[in-house]
N, C-alpha and C positions, 0 to 999 in steps of 0.2 A: 241360591242357585235358582231358576226357569226347570228348563225342561234339560233331558238326560237321557242318553240309551249306552246302554257298555253289554258288549259282546261281549260274555265269558269261556264260552266255545264254539263253534263251528264247524262241521265236516261231520264223517260216515262214525267217529266214536265217540260222537256225544256234542250237543248243541244243546248252550243255554244263553241267556238274556236277561238284562233289567231295565225295566223301561221307569224312568223315576220320576216326584215333580220334588217339590220341597217337602209336604207330607204324606205323600203314596211311593208303594216301590212294588214292583210288580215281576214276577220270575217269570221269565217265558219259556217253557219248556223249562225240562230238568233231567237234561241227557247223561249229564258228568253225575259224581259220588256224590251226598252228603258235604262229605269231609274234604272234598276236589271244591265244590260250590264255594262252600264257606271261604275256604281258602283264598280263593280267583277274586270274590268279593272284597277281602278283609286286604289284598295287596291292591287293588282301588282305592281303599284307605271308606270302603263301605261297611256297616255291622246288616249282616246278613239277619237277626233275629230283629228288624226294624222290618223287611219285607212283610208288605200287606197282604199279598195275595201269589197262590202259583198257576198261570195259564199252559194247557197242554194243548200243541197243534192238533198231534197224534201220535199211534199206541206206537210206534215204535221206538225201538229197545234206544235206537239213541235220541231220542226224546224225550221218555218216561224210569230211565235207568238208576235213576238217586228220587225219583219218586214218591216211593212210600216212607223213605228215612229224614227227606225231606218232611215231608207232611206230618209225622209223628213227632218228630222235634219240634217245629215251631207253631204244629198245633194251628195253622195261616189255613182258610180255603184256598179249596183248589179248584179250578174254572175246568170244565170237557164236557164234553158232546155225549150225549146217554150211548151212542153206539159205541164211543172213543171207549167209556171208561167200563162199557161190557167188555169188550176188546182188553183190556188191560187188566182185568179183574182176572176173566181167566186164564193169561198167561201167567198171572201173577201166584197162583192159588199153590199153597205150601204141600210136602209131602202125605200132607191127608187129607188132600183137600178143599180143605179153607181158603177159601176166598178174603184176599183182604178187604178193610174197613178203612173207608178217609172220613173222618171224623169231622169235616166242617167238606164236604161233597155239593160243588153249584152248581148246576148240569145247565147247559145255557146251548141255542140254536144258533148255524150257519142265516145270517141275514139278518137277527136282532139286536141290535143293538143295547151292550147292558153299564155301567157304571161302576166301578172301582174308587174309592175315596174321591179324589178330582181329573181324573181320568176316567174317558168314554170312548169306550173299546167296542168296534163293530167286528165280528169275525165272518167270513166268507166262505164259500166252498173254493177249494183248489182240486185241480186232476190230478190225484196221486195215490196208489195203489191200496191204502187204507181207509182200516170202516166206515169214518164220518172227517175227510182230513181236513184243515180252516187255515187264513192265512190271517189276520188283522191288521185290524188301524189302530192307534191309536190318537186323542184329539186332546191334548191340554192345556192352558192357555194361549192359548187363540195357532199353535204349534201339529202338525201334523206329522205321523210317523208310520211309515208300515211296511207290513213284513210279510215274505209270498217267501219260503222257500217248500222243499219238497215237489215242485210240479213237472208234468213233462213239457207241456206248453205255458202259454199265457193266454189262456180264452180274454173277450171281449168282457165276460163281468170282472174279473180282476183287473182288467187295465183299464177299469171305471173305476177303482175301489185308490188303484194306486197313483189316482190322479190327485193333483196339492199336495205332497205330502216336502215334508221338509229334509226331512232321512227317509230313505228308501232303502232297505236290507231286501237282498235278492240273489236268489241261488246262482251260480255261476258254475256249477257241479264237476265239468266236463268237458274235456279235448277231444271230442269225434274219433279222430284218429289215436291218440293215448290209448282210450275206449277200443276199438279193434284190433290193433295190436297187443293190446294188453293181457291181463297174469285174468283177470275173470272167465270162466265160466261160460261158453256161448248165451244159454240163457240167461244168466245175470247183466251181461250185456242190450237181450234183447230188452230185458226190465227196464234196465235203468233206458234205454234211446227210446224205450214206449211214450204215449202217449199219458202216459199212469205214470213216467220214471222220471225224471231227474233231469233238467235244465239245464242245456250245450252249452258252455261260452255263446257259438255260435247263434242258437238259440236268443238269451242274452242280446247277444249284438243287433239280431234283426229287432227286436223288442226296442231298445232305446231307438233306432236307424226310424222306425217306421211307426212306432205306437205309444213313447213315452212321450208326459208334456215338456218336461227340460225342468222342471221346475225347483230340483231339489236341492240344499243345497251343498249334501254329503249321500257317496251313492256307496253302499257298503256290498263287495263282493262277499259271499254268504256261501259256506258245506261244498266247499272245494275239496272233490276227491283228490285222496294224498299218491294214489294207483294213476290216476286217470286224469290227472291235470296238474298245472305246475302254476304257481300265481302271478308269474311274470307274462304265460299265458296270457292266462286272465282278465289280466289288468290291461293289457297292448289292446285285446280284443274289444275288452269295455271300453276307453279310452280313444279306439280309432272310433267304435260308435257312435262312441257321445259326441266329438270330433270339437269341432267351433264353441260349440254349447258349455261347453268345459271355461270357468272364468275362477277368477277366487272367490268370487261370491257364490259360482254353482255349479254342482256335478262334481265337487272332489272325490275323490274314486277312491276308497279305502277298503282294505283286504281284509275281514274276517280270521283270526286262526284259530286253529286246534287246540294245539299247547300252550298258549298264553291269551291272557284276556283281555280287549281291544280297549284301548286309552277313551273314556265317557268323552265320547260326542254331545257339548253344550247347547240347547239353543236360547 
């Protein structure tokens, strides 16, 4: 096997994915329970006890829900920014006010690359209402994979990081009209639509039309809202924006799901 990426879960109820080579396996976010993480990895024929590290994008519950148990059980390094760790620790205090400890915490800073096994990782700042949220690019064996979910818009800095990716995992969170008429309180709707909220189908389509280099073999639509989006609406918007650049070798559109893992994309 060369390089692969598997999305275990994607959506407002939990996010997690695995990037791996033949020697290194990295869990990106831990937004589902330890039990469910193990279950979904085993469905894909992967042994969770072979994970090399856990990377966290930010401290929101749908990205860290299973972290404490996974870290305790697997005893592997956990990488996050210092601000993200502080917020996570405050939120996870027990009834006695005791903060949890990560035995193998590794702190990184956005913009500074680091290595886990044979995978080079570059974290980059994204616009989202969290303490210090990041996206990631992963490089191994000549392959580049980009993760950019939970962002209100796509600034120039993020666009630069996402160039020349073979797999591009991008947020396509909501259909604007479905959100406007949907069940959320107006304050939540404003947050989702804000510059530090979530990327709409239309905003992602605009990125594909105007700022995307068109080089990915696979485009994965991620973090779809169950209340304010529909997979086929998201797919149609992306495919229309990608237009003639969609071929057998480039820009195959895949949807990441909330309730079941996505078949591994192998490169």
